[in-house]
N, C-alpha and C positions, 0 to 999 in steps of 0.2 A: 557427510551426506548419507542419509539412511533412506533406503527404498521402502516405501509402503506399498504392499501388494494391493493392486487395484485402485490405488488413490493417487498414484504419481510418485512423489519422491521424498522431499525433505521434511524431516522433523526440525531441523535446524541448520540453515545455511545462509550464505551471503550471496546477494544478487545485485546486479546493476539495474537501476531505474533512473533513466534520463541523467546519467552522470553521477548519480549518488549511489553510494554503497549501502544497501539495505540488508537487515537481518530479518529472515522469515522463520518463525517458530511455529510448528504445527503439532500440537499434542492434545490427545484426548478429545478430538473433535473440535478444538478451538485453535484459531490461528491468530497471530499478531505480526504485523509488518512494521518494523521501526527503522529508523535511520541509524546506521552504523557510522558513516561518514557522509554527511550532507554536503552538496555542492555549495559554493560560496553565496549565491543568490538566496538560498534557503536559510543560510546562517543570518543573513540580514533580516530575515522574517521571523527570527527567533527559534528556528529549528536547530537542535542540538542532538548529539549522540543520545539514543534512547527515546527520542520523540516519536510517538506512534503516528504512522501514516494510515493504517487500516487494521481492522480487527473484526473477528466474527467467527462463524461456525464452518467446519469443513466436513463434508460427507460424501463418500464414494467419488472423490475426485472433483466435486463441485465445492464452491465457496460462496457464502452469502454473509454480508456484514455492512460495515460502515467505513467510509473513507474520509479523510480530512484533507482540505486544501488550505495551505498556509500562505499568508500574504504579509508583506512588510507594513501594509496599512492597518492590519488587524493583528498585531502581535498579541498572542495569548488567547485569541478567539478564532480559531480555525473554523472554516465552513464545514459542516458534516453533511454527508449524503449517502444514501444507500447504494451498495455495489453488489454485484454477483460476478462469478467467473469460474474458472477452471484451470486445472493443471494442463499444460500442453507437453506431452511426452514426459521425459524425466527432468528436464532442465529449464522450464519456463512456466510462468504463471501469467494469466491475463484476467484483469478485473475491469468491468465496464459499469457505468451508471450515468445517471443524469444529475448533474450538480447545479445548484442555484448560482446564478451570476450575481456578483455584488460589485459595487462602485464605491471604493474606500469604505468597506465594511457595511455599506447600506444595500440591502436586497433591492434588486431592479425588477423582480417579478419574472425574469427571464430564466431559462435553464440552458445548459450546454452539455453535450454528450461527452464523456470522458472515457478513454481507454488507457489503462495503466498496465504497462508491460514490465515484467521482471525476468531477467535472464541470469542463470546460476553462474556464479563466478568461482566460489571455493567454499569449503567449510569455514565456518566462523571460528 
């Protein structure tokens, strides 16, 4: 775990997200959040080690980018939606955004608010 002055913490670390182990890499103003060890329900949706959950830009402790939502009904076609967030202290990240709601891969025209929490577990 590498502490970044004024920006929070990790350049590369493993985090818990809803029971999945995630790898978060933040370098040169760009971040990527990928699955290191996805939970079983996500494996049935085609998620494997290295599958990207979110990516974007990081500046002064803030994050803006795109998140993906995976479904067993839409293997290979995750829903993408804009997110923004921040580092909370030295060991947590929060991303929020409004995602499209789909029914078996078909857009419904509705949206739902998402909050994605990541808690530091260990160095990867």
